[in-house]
C-alpha positions as CSV (number, residue, x, y, z in Angstrom):
1,M,0.2,0.1,0.0
2,D,1.0,3.7,-1.0
3,K,0.6,6.9,1.2
4,W,-1.0,9.8,-0.3
5,Q,-1.4,13.3,0.7
6,I,-5.7,14.1,0.1
7,V,-6.5,16.9,0.0
8,E,-10.2,16.7,-1.1
9,V,-12.9,14.2,-0.5
10,V,-15.7,14.5,-3.3
11,F,-19.1,13.6,-2.0
12,L,-21.4,12.6,-5.6
13,N,-24.6,11.3,-6.3
14,T,-25.2,8.1,-8.8
15,K,-28.5,6.4,-10.3
16,T,-28.6,4.4,-7.9
17,G,-29.7,6.4,-4.8
18,K,-25.8,5.9,-2.7
19,P,-23.7,8.2,-2.9
20,M,-20.3,8.0,-4.0
21,I,-16.7,9.2,-2.4
22,R,-13.9,10.0,-4.2
23,L,-10.0,10.9,-3.2
24,V,-8.1,13.9,-4.7
25,G,-4.8,13.5,-3.5
26,R,-2.3,16.8,-3.4
27,D,-0.6,16.8,-7.1
28,K,-5.2,16.0,-8.1
29,Q,-4.0,12.4,-8.8
30,I,-7.7,10.5,-8.5
31,V,-8.2,7.7,-6.2
32,N,-11.0,5.3,-7.5
33,G,-14.2,6.4,-6.1
34,F,-17.0,3.3,-4.5
35,E,-20.2,3.8,-3.6
36,V,-21.4,3.4,0.5
37,G,-24.1,2.7,2.5
38,L,-26.3,5.5,3.2
39,D,-26.4,3.9,7.4
40,R,-22.4,4.3,7.1
41,F,-22.0,8.0,5.1
42,A,-24.5,8.5,8.1
43,A,-22.8,7.4,11.0
44,A,-19.5,9.1,9.6
45,G,-21.0,12.5,10.8
46,W,-22.5,13.5,7.0
47,A,-26.1,13.7,8.1
48,S,-26.9,17.5,6.8
49,E,-24.0,17.2,3.5
50,L,-26.5,13.6,2.6
51,A,-29.3,15.5,2.7
52,T,-28.3,18.1,0.9
53,L,-27.0,15.4,-1.7
54,K,-30.1,14.3,-2.5
55,E,-32.1,17.2,-2.8
56,K,-30.2,18.2,-5.1
57,G,-30.1,15.4,-8.0
58,I,-27.7,13.3,-8.8
59,E,-25.4,15.3,-10.9
60,S,-24.5,17.0,-7.8
61,R,-21.1,17.1,-5.3
62,I,-20.2,18.1,-2.0
63,R,-15.8,18.9,-3.0
64,C,-14.5,19.7,1.2
65,H,-11.6,22.0,1.2
66,A,-8.7,20.5,4.6
67,T,-5.6,20.3,5.8
68,P,-4.5,17.1,4.0
69,I,-4.9,14.3,5.6
70,E,-2.2,10.7,5.0
71,V,-4.1,7.5,3.4
72,E,-3.0,4.4,2.6
73,V,-3.8,4.0,-1.0
74,S,-3.2,0.9,-3.2
75,P,-0.7,1.8,-6.0
76,D,-3.0,0.7,-8.6
77,G,-5.2,3.7,-7.3
78,K,-7.8,2.0,-7.1
79,Y,-8.5,0.3,-3.1
80,W,-8.6,2.6,0.4
81,K,-10.2,1.5,3.7
82,L,-13.1,3.8,3.8
83,E,-12.6,4.0,7.5
84,S,-10.0,5.7,7.5
85,V,-11.1,8.7,5.6
86,L,-14.4,9.4,6.8
87,P,-13.8,10.1,10.3
88,R,-11.1,12.8,9.7
89,A,-13.0,14.1,7.2
90,A,-16.5,15.1,9.1
91,G,-15.0,17.5,10.6
92,W,-14.6,19.4,6.9
93,A,-18.5,19.8,6.6
94,E,-18.7,23.9,7.8
95,D,-15.4,24.4,4.5
96,A,-18.0,22.3,1.8
97,V,-18.5,24.1,-1.6
98,W,-20.5,22.9,-4.3
99,L,-18.7,22.2,-7.4
100,P,-18.9,20.5,-10.7
101,D,-17.1,16.9,-11.3
102,L,-13.9,17.1,-11.5
103,V,-13.1,14.1,-13.6
104,W,-16.0,14.5,-15.9
105,Y,-14.7,17.9,-17.3
106,R,-11.2,16.7,-17.4
107,T,-12.7,13.5,-19.1
108,Y,-14.1,15.7,-21.8
109,A,-11.2,18.1,-21.9
110,H,-8.7,15.5,-22.9
111,R,-11.3,13.5,-25.7
112,V,-11.6,16.9,-27.1
113,A,-8.1,17.7,-27.2
114,L,-7.2,14.1,-28.2
115,L,-10.3,14.8,-31.1
116,L,-8.4,18.6,-32.8
117,L,-4.9,16.3,-32.9
118,Q,-7.5,13.5,-35.6
119,W,-9.2,16.4,-37.1
120,P,-8.3,18.7,-39.9
121,T,-7.1,21.7,-37.6
122,V,-5.0,24.7,-37.3
123,F,-3.5,25.7,-33.8
124,F,-2.6,29.3,-34.8
125,D,-1.4,32.4,-32.6
126,T,-1.1,35.7,-33.8
127,E,1.4,38.7,-32.4
128,T,0.5,42.2,-33.0
129,T,0.9,46.4,-32.3
130,G,-1.0,45.8,-28.7
131,T,-4.3,44.7,-27.3
132,H,-6.4,47.6,-28.3
133,M,-9.5,46.5,-30.4
134,G,-8.0,48.6,-33.4
135,A,-4.6,46.7,-33.0
136,E,-2.8,45.2,-36.1
137,M,-1.2,41.7,-36.8
138,V,2.8,42.4,-37.0
139,S,3.1,37.9,-37.1
140,I,1.0,34.1,-37.4
141,Y,1.7,31.1,-36.4
142,A,-0.6,28.8,-38.1
143,N,0.5,24.1,-37.8
144,Y,-2.3,23.0,-39.6
145,R,-2.6,19.2,-39.2
146,W,-4.7,15.8,-39.9
147,A,-3.9,12.5,-38.8
148,L,-4.8,9.6,-41.5
149,D,-4.2,5.8,-40.3
150,G,-2.1,6.5,-38.0
151,E,-0.5,8.9,-39.7
152,V,0.7,12.6,-39.1
153,F,0.6,15.0,-41.4
154,E,1.4,19.3,-40.8
155,Q,1.5,21.9,-42.5
156,V,3.4,25.4,-40.8
157,I,2.8,28.3,-41.5
158,N,5.5,31.2,-40.1
159,R,5.7,34.8,-41.4
160,R,6.2,38.2,-40.1
161,V,3.7,40.9,-42.0
162,K,3.9,44.5,-42.4
163,P,1.4,46.5,-40.1
164,S,0.3,49.6,-41.7
165,E,1.1,51.4,-38.6
166,P,4.8,50.9,-36.7
167,I,5.2,48.9,-33.9
168,P,4.9,50.6,-30.3
169,A,7.8,49.9,-28.0
170,E,5.9,48.5,-25.5
171,A,4.5,45.6,-27.5
172,A,7.9,45.6,-29.4
173,A,9.4,44.3,-25.6
174,V,6.4,41.9,-25.2
175,H,6.7,39.6,-28.9
176,G,10.0,41.1,-29.6
177,I,9.2,41.9,-32.7
178,T,10.8,45.2,-34.1
179,N,9.7,48.0,-37.0
180,E,13.0,46.8,-38.5
181,M,12.3,43.1,-38.2
182,V,8.6,43.5,-40.3
183,A,10.2,46.1,-42.4
184,D,10.6,43.8,-45.4
185,A,7.4,41.8,-44.7
186,P,4.3,41.2,-46.9
187,D,1.0,43.0,-46.6
188,F,-1.9,40.6,-44.7
189,A,-3.2,40.1,-47.8
190,E,-0.3,38.9,-49.5
191,V,0.1,35.9,-46.6
192,Y,-3.7,35.9,-46.8
193,R,-3.7,34.4,-50.6
194,K,-1.0,32.7,-51.1
195,E,-0.7,30.4,-48.1
196,L,-3.6,31.5,-45.2
197,L,-6.5,31.1,-47.1
198,E,-5.5,27.4,-48.5
199,V,-5.1,25.9,-44.4
200,M,-7.8,27.9,-42.0
201,L,-10.3,27.4,-44.8
202,W,-13.4,25.1,-43.3
203,S,-10.7,23.9,-40.8
204,R,-11.6,23.4,-37.2
205,W,-9.6,26.4,-35.6
206,A,-8.1,26.4,-32.0
207,A,-5.7,28.6,-30.5
208,Y,-5.1,30.3,-27.0
209,N,-7.1,32.1,-25.7
210,V,-8.4,32.2,-29.4
211,Q,-11.8,35.2,-28.9
212,F,-8.7,37.7,-29.4
213,D,-6.9,35.9,-32.4
214,V,-10.1,36.0,-34.6
215,R,-10.7,38.9,-33.6
216,V,-7.1,39.7,-35.1
217,L,-7.7,37.7,-38.1
218,E,-10.9,39.0,-38.6
219,Q,-9.6,42.9,-38.5
220,A,-6.9,41.9,-40.4
221,C,-9.5,40.6,-43.3
222,M,-11.2,43.8,-43.2
223,R,-8.1,46.0,-43.5
224,A,-7.2,44.1,-46.5
225,D,-11.1,43.3,-48.4
226,V,-10.5,39.8,-48.2
227,P,-13.1,37.8,-47.4
228,M,-12.8,35.8,-43.7
229,P,-12.2,32.5,-43.6
230,E,-15.1,30.2,-42.7
231,S,-13.9,27.9,-40.3
232,G,-15.3,24.7,-39.6
233,G,-15.4,25.1,-36.0
234,I,-14.1,27.5,-32.9
235,F,-12.3,26.0,-30.1
236,D,-10.3,28.0,-27.3
237,V,-7.7,26.1,-25.8
238,M,-7.0,28.3,-22.6
239,E,-10.8,26.8,-21.8
240,L,-10.2,23.7,-22.4
241,Y,-7.2,23.6,-20.1
242,A,-8.5,26.1,-17.5
243,K,-10.6,22.6,-16.9
244,W,-7.9,20.7,-16.9
245,S,-6.6,21.8,-14.3
246,G,-9.7,21.9,-12.4
247,N,-9.4,25.1,-10.3
248,W,-12.6,26.4,-9.6
249,D,-13.4,29.8,-9.0
250,V,-16.6,29.8,-6.2
251,E,-17.1,33.9,-6.7
252,R,-17.5,33.4,-10.0
253,Q,-18.7,30.1,-11.2
254,Q,-16.2,28.6,-13.5
255,W,-13.0,27.5,-14.0
256,K,-10.4,29.5,-13.3
257,Y,-8.1,30.9,-16.4
258,V,-4.3,30.4,-16.6
259,K,-1.8,31.9,-18.4
260,L,-0.1,30.6,-21.3
261,S,3.6,30.9,-20.2
262,E,2.4,29.0,-16.8
263,A,0.2,26.3,-18.4
264,L,3.8,25.5,-20.7
265,E,6.2,25.9,-17.3
266,R,3.3,23.4,-16.0
267,E,3.6,21.2,-19.1
268,G,6.9,21.3,-18.8
269,L,7.1,22.9,-22.8
């Protein structure tokens, strides 16, 4: 048996009417849950929480924050002793909050990510002259990839784009692209006609904070007097990663966003 530092005990409803208990370790490891008889659940000091679960319906759950407790768990994460958790967890009730099911959302994010790696998808990113509404594109990176019969195909576009306005020093300090670097770069209309339209049209689009990059692309098309490409679906990788990382903002009732630099550091990229 391994010893795990458990920081959360999750109580869920099930279709059978019995509560299920799931443990969450310090590093977000999930210990498999199992159904618990109502009598044992109530006897452990969770009578009021049991009533709340029954009132909320089968999709409900309670997550209880706590000082980490040490629990013996089998190496595969499937087995642990109920008696080693419930008595100590009973004192957490006053700290309990209602949250979405972390495992379900992590599974959803994982499956969508896998599908995006299979479907014809453009993973893209833009750099601009600023973050204001009229900011212009100064570079675009687009990785168009799809998988067929186990083989992965990729087409990469990485172009600097000459804007109609100078790049402010504060913007250059963020992305490192200066006015000198784009002096001889093509304008957006040229990049659009020669490369971008072919990969963007009817592909699925994915980006980190995709609304920003879509807005930049749309404004660039308007300035160049070219049609905005139709997408086959737009996916925000920042939204997916928020679900995957699993930090719930109780006040805003949404998953907390993670900065791209922080996400890359977490994943060792």
